N, C-alpha and C positions, 0 to 999 in steps of 0.2 A: 413382531418377531425379529430377533437379532440377525443381522446380515453380516456374516464374517467374511464375505467376499470383498468387502470394502476394508482396505488396510491403511489408507493414507488420507489425511486431512490437510489441505493446503490453504494457508491463510494469506490473503492480502493484508497489508498493514494499515494503511490510511483508511479510516472509517470502518475498520473491522476491529482493530486493536487499539488504535489511538485516533483522536479527533483530527480531521483534516478539513479545514474550511477556508479556502482562499478569500472569500468575502469577509470573513471575520478577521483574517490576517490584515487585509487592506484597511478595514475599519480601525483596527488597533494601531496600525502604522500611521495613517493619515488623519484620523479623527473625523471631524465634521467638514473638513476642507474639500472632500471629494464625494462623488456618488460611488459607493464601493463596488457595485456589481459590474459596471462596464470596465472599471480599472482592473478589477480582479481578473476579468476575462482577458483583457489586453496583456497583462503581465504573465499570468499563469497559462495562457493559451499561446504564448509567443514562441517563436523558434528558439529564442535564447533559453527559455525555461525547458523546452523539450531537449535541447542540446545538453543542458546540465543533467537532466534525467538519463540521458544516454551515455553520460560519462565523457562527453566531448569538451566540456568546460569545467573548470573548478568553480567553487563558490566565489572566489575573488574575481575571476574573469567574468562571471555572471553579473556581479555587482557593477563592474565597469561597463558591460554592455547595457545594463539597465540605465546607467547614467548617460551613456552616449546615444543610445537608440530610443530610449523612452523618457528622457528628460528628468530622471530622478536625481536628487542631490546625493552627495556621499552620505550625509546624515540619514536621509530617507532610506537608502539601501541598507545601511547598518541596522536601522530600526526594523526594516522589512525582514531581514534574515534573523534578527533576534526573535521576532514574533512568529516567523515560520517555525522555528524550533520550539519556543516556549508555549505556543498554543496547542502543541500536540500532546494533550493530556490523555491519560488512559480512559477508555470507554468503560462504562459500568459493566462489570462481570465478565468482560471479554478475556482477560488474562486467566481467570478461573476456568473459562471454557477451554482455553488452550491447555491448561494444566490437567483438567479432567480428561480431555481427549488422550493426552499422553499417558495418564495413569490407567486409562481403560485399555491400553495396549495398541493404540493407533500410532503410526508414525506421523509426525507433524512437520510441515515445511512452510517456509515463507516464499511467496512469489509477489514481488512488489516493484512498481515503478517508483524509484526512489533515488536519492542523492547521497553520494559517499559521506559528505559532512553531516547530513541529517541522520543517516544510519548510525554514524559514530555517536551522535548526540543521544539517540534513542538507546543505544547499547550502554552508554554510561549513565543514563538517567533511570532506566527501568531494568527489571530482571527478566522480562519475558523472552528476550532474544536467545538466552542460553538454553531454552527448552526446545528450540527447533532442531530437528534431525538434519536439516539442510536448508539451503536458501538459493534463490536466484534473485538478484537485484539488478534492475535495468541498467544502472550506471556501470555495472561490472561487465555486462554482456552486450551493451550497445543496442538493446532491443526494448520496445515498449509494448505493453498490452494494448490492443488485442492481437498483435502480430502472432501468427501460429508458432513462429520460431521460438518465442520466449517460453511458451508452454512446453514445447518439445525439448527445450534446453533443460528444464527441470526434470522431465521424465527420463531423458537420456543420462543426465549427470548422476542421478540416484537410482537408475534402473527400475523405474516405477512403471506399472501397467495402468494406462489411462482409466480403464473401466473399474479398477480397484481404488480409484482416487476421487475425492470430492474437493472441489475448489470453492472457496468463499470469497466474494468480492461485492462491494457495494454498488458498483457500476454495471448496468445491464449489458453494455457492449462488451465488457470484459468477461462476463458470465457466458455470453453467447460465443465469444472467442474460445473459451475453454471447452464449451460443448462441441464446437466445430472440430476439435482435435480428439474427441472421444471421452473427455473427462465428464464426470458428473459435476454439476455446479449449482450453487445456491446464491441468489442475490441476497446479501446480508443486510438486514435492517437493524436488528438488535439480537441479543442473546436468546431471549425467549422465543422469538420468531425462528431463529436458526435451530434451536433445539426441537421445535415442532417439525421443521423440515428434516432434521436428522432422523426423527422417529419414523417418518414416512419412508426413509431409505433403509431403515433397520439398523441405524447407528445408535448404540446404547452407551451412554456415558455414566 
Protein backbone atom coordinates (compact mmCIF):
# COMPACT_ATOMS: atom_id res chain seq x y z
CA UNK A 1 0.00 0.00 0.00
CA UNK A 2 1.27 3.43 -0.92
CA UNK A 3 2.61 5.47 1.98
CA UNK A 4 2.24 9.18 1.27
CA UNK A 5 3.72 10.17 4.61
CA UNK A 6 7.12 9.72 2.93
CA UNK A 7 7.82 12.82 0.87
CA UNK A 8 11.59 12.94 0.35
CA UNK A 9 14.21 10.56 -1.03
CA UNK A 10 17.82 11.46 -0.25
CA UNK A 11 20.59 10.00 -2.41
CA UNK A 12 24.22 9.42 -1.61
CA UNK A 13 26.20 9.75 -4.87
CA UNK A 14 29.18 7.37 -4.74
CA UNK A 15 28.04 3.75 -5.25
CA UNK A 16 24.41 4.85 -5.44
CA UNK A 17 24.45 6.89 -8.66
CA UNK A 18 28.06 6.56 -9.84
CA UNK A 19 30.76 3.94 -9.30
CA UNK A 20 33.26 4.68 -6.52
CA UNK A 21 36.10 2.20 -6.08
CA UNK A 22 39.38 3.38 -4.51
CA UNK A 23 40.98 -0.02 -5.18
CA UNK A 24 40.06 0.21 -8.87
CA UNK A 25 41.40 3.79 -9.02
CA UNK A 26 44.72 2.70 -7.51
CA UNK A 27 44.94 -0.26 -9.90
CA UNK A 28 44.35 2.02 -12.90
CA UNK A 29 46.87 4.58 -11.62
CA UNK A 30 49.75 2.30 -10.63
CA UNK A 31 49.12 -0.87 -12.62
CA UNK A 32 50.89 -4.01 -11.42
CA UNK A 33 53.57 -2.05 -9.55
CA UNK A 34 51.62 -2.03 -6.29
CA UNK A 35 49.29 -4.15 -4.17
CA UNK A 36 46.16 -1.99 -4.63
CA UNK A 37 44.19 -2.65 -1.41
CA UNK A 38 46.69 -1.34 1.17
CA UNK A 39 47.68 1.65 -0.97
CA UNK A 40 44.02 2.55 -1.56
CA UNK A 41 43.44 2.37 2.19
CA UNK A 42 46.50 4.54 2.88
CA UNK A 43 45.61 7.24 0.33
CA UNK A 44 41.82 7.36 0.62
CA UNK A 45 41.84 6.83 4.38
CA UNK A 46 44.38 9.58 4.94
CA UNK A 47 43.88 12.88 6.73
CA UNK A 48 44.80 14.54 3.42
CA UNK A 49 41.85 12.89 1.64
CA UNK A 50 39.49 13.64 4.54
CA UNK A 51 40.57 17.29 4.51
CA UNK A 52 39.86 17.48 0.77
CA UNK A 53 36.38 16.08 1.41
CA UNK A 54 35.82 18.64 4.16
CA UNK A 55 36.74 21.47 1.80
CA UNK A 56 39.92 22.31 3.74
CA UNK A 57 42.18 21.58 0.76
CA UNK A 58 41.90 22.14 -2.99
CA UNK A 59 42.65 19.36 -5.43
CA UNK A 60 46.02 20.95 -6.20
CA UNK A 61 46.93 21.21 -2.51
CA UNK A 62 45.92 17.57 -2.07
CA UNK A 63 48.18 16.51 -4.94
CA UNK A 64 51.11 18.31 -3.28
CA UNK A 65 50.39 16.63 0.07
CA UNK A 66 50.21 13.22 -1.60
CA UNK A 67 53.63 13.94 -3.08
CA UNK A 68 55.16 15.28 0.14
CA UNK A 69 53.55 12.93 2.68
CA UNK A 70 52.91 9.75 0.67
CA UNK A 71 55.82 9.75 -1.77
CA UNK A 72 53.85 9.98 -5.01
CA UNK A 73 55.39 11.64 -8.05
CA UNK A 74 53.74 14.56 -9.83
CA UNK A 75 52.84 12.23 -12.71
CA UNK A 76 51.31 9.69 -10.32
CA UNK A 77 49.13 12.31 -8.63
CA UNK A 78 47.96 13.61 -12.01
CA UNK A 79 47.10 10.05 -13.07
CA UNK A 80 45.40 9.40 -9.72
CA UNK A 81 43.05 12.37 -10.02
CA UNK A 82 42.37 11.62 -13.68
CA UNK A 83 41.16 8.14 -12.72
CA UNK A 84 39.35 9.41 -9.61
CA UNK A 85 37.11 11.35 -11.98
CA UNK A 86 37.03 9.13 -15.06
CA UNK A 87 36.24 5.92 -13.15
CA UNK A 88 33.01 7.41 -11.76
CA UNK A 89 30.74 5.87 -14.37
CA UNK A 90 26.96 5.78 -13.99
CA UNK A 91 25.60 2.73 -12.20
CA UNK A 92 23.03 0.66 -14.06
CA UNK A 93 19.49 2.09 -13.82
CA UNK A 94 20.30 4.45 -10.92
CA UNK A 95 19.61 7.69 -12.79
CA UNK A 96 16.31 6.18 -13.94
CA UNK A 97 15.48 5.50 -10.27
CA UNK A 98 16.19 9.14 -9.42
CA UNK A 99 14.07 10.40 -12.32
CA UNK A 100 11.21 8.03 -11.53
CA UNK A 101 11.21 9.13 -7.89
CA UNK A 102 10.96 12.74 -9.03
CA UNK A 103 8.21 11.92 -11.55
CA UNK A 104 6.25 10.11 -8.83
CA UNK A 105 6.10 13.34 -6.85
CA UNK A 106 8.87 12.79 -4.32
CA UNK A 107 11.39 15.52 -3.59
CA UNK A 108 14.91 14.23 -4.25
CA UNK A 109 18.09 15.43 -2.57
CA UNK A 110 21.82 14.68 -2.63
CA UNK A 111 23.77 14.11 0.58
CA UNK A 112 27.34 13.23 -0.31
CA UNK A 113 30.85 13.16 1.08
CA UNK A 114 32.46 14.72 -1.95
CA UNK A 115 35.01 17.11 -3.38
CA UNK A 116 34.34 20.43 -5.12
CA UNK A 117 36.34 19.50 -8.23
CA UNK A 118 34.76 16.03 -8.46
CA UNK A 119 31.25 17.46 -8.12
CA UNK A 120 32.03 19.94 -10.91
CA UNK A 121 33.22 17.02 -13.08
CA UNK A 122 30.06 15.00 -12.39
CA UNK A 123 27.83 18.00 -13.10
CA UNK A 124 29.54 18.63 -16.45
CA UNK A 125 29.67 14.95 -17.46
CA UNK A 126 26.17 13.73 -16.54
CA UNK A 127 22.67 15.19 -16.38
CA UNK A 128 21.47 13.65 -13.10
CA UNK A 129 22.52 16.51 -10.82
CA UNK A 130 19.97 18.90 -12.30
CA UNK A 131 17.13 16.72 -10.98
CA UNK A 132 17.98 17.28 -7.32
CA UNK A 133 15.74 19.63 -5.35
CA UNK A 134 18.68 20.37 -3.07
CA UNK A 135 22.05 19.13 -1.92
CA UNK A 136 24.48 18.97 0.95
CA UNK A 137 28.09 18.35 -0.12
CA UNK A 138 30.66 17.62 2.59
CA UNK A 139 33.26 19.95 1.08
CA UNK A 140 30.79 22.86 1.26
CA UNK A 141 29.79 22.33 4.91
CA UNK A 142 33.00 20.93 6.43
CA UNK A 143 31.25 17.81 7.73
CA UNK A 144 31.41 14.12 6.86
CA UNK A 145 28.92 11.29 7.22
CA UNK A 146 28.06 9.77 9.66
CA UNK A 147 28.37 12.96 11.74
CA UNK A 148 24.81 13.79 12.90
CA UNK A 149 25.37 17.42 11.94
CA UNK A 150 25.59 16.67 8.21
CA UNK A 151 22.14 15.03 8.19
CA UNK A 152 20.73 17.87 10.28
CA UNK A 153 22.25 20.34 7.80
CA UNK A 154 20.12 18.88 4.99
CA UNK A 155 16.96 18.68 7.09
CA UNK A 156 17.41 22.25 8.30
CA UNK A 157 18.39 23.82 4.98
CA UNK A 158 15.36 22.43 3.14
CA UNK A 159 12.94 22.30 6.08
CA UNK A 160 12.50 18.53 5.84
CA UNK A 161 10.93 16.25 8.45
CA UNK A 162 13.22 13.29 9.19
CA UNK A 163 10.38 10.76 9.49
CA UNK A 164 9.08 11.83 6.05
CA UNK A 165 12.47 11.19 4.44
CA UNK A 166 14.36 8.10 3.24
CA UNK A 167 18.14 8.12 2.85
CA UNK A 168 20.01 5.79 0.45
CA UNK A 169 23.71 5.01 1.05
CA UNK A 170 25.94 2.05 0.26
CA UNK A 171 27.84 2.27 3.58
CA UNK A 172 26.22 0.71 6.64
CA UNK A 173 27.71 3.23 9.08
CA UNK A 174 26.23 6.10 7.07
CA UNK A 175 22.83 4.36 7.07
CA UNK A 176 23.08 3.94 10.83
CA UNK A 177 24.07 7.60 11.18
CA UNK A 178 20.95 8.62 9.27
CA UNK A 179 18.74 6.41 11.44
CA UNK A 180 20.27 7.94 14.58
CA UNK A 181 18.80 11.34 13.65
CA UNK A 182 15.37 9.89 12.83
CA UNK A 183 15.64 9.37 9.09
CA UNK A 184 14.41 6.21 7.42
CA UNK A 185 17.38 4.67 5.63
CA UNK A 186 18.23 1.88 3.18
CA UNK A 187 21.66 0.38 2.58
CA UNK A 188 21.84 0.53 -1.22
CA UNK A 189 23.14 -2.49 -3.14
CA UNK A 190 21.51 -1.99 -6.55
CA UNK A 191 18.30 -0.60 -8.00
CA UNK A 192 16.35 -3.87 -7.88
CA UNK A 193 17.16 -4.37 -4.19
CA UNK A 194 16.37 -0.71 -3.45
CA UNK A 195 12.97 -0.89 -5.14
CA UNK A 196 12.04 -3.94 -3.04
CA UNK A 197 13.00 -1.97 0.07
CA UNK A 198 10.95 0.98 -1.20
CA UNK A 199 7.88 -1.26 -1.51
CA UNK A 200 8.20 -2.38 2.12
CA UNK A 201 8.09 1.32 3.07
CA UNK A 202 5.10 2.00 0.82
CA UNK A 203 7.07 4.02 -1.72
CA UNK A 204 5.56 3.55 -5.16
CA UNK A 205 7.44 4.76 -8.25
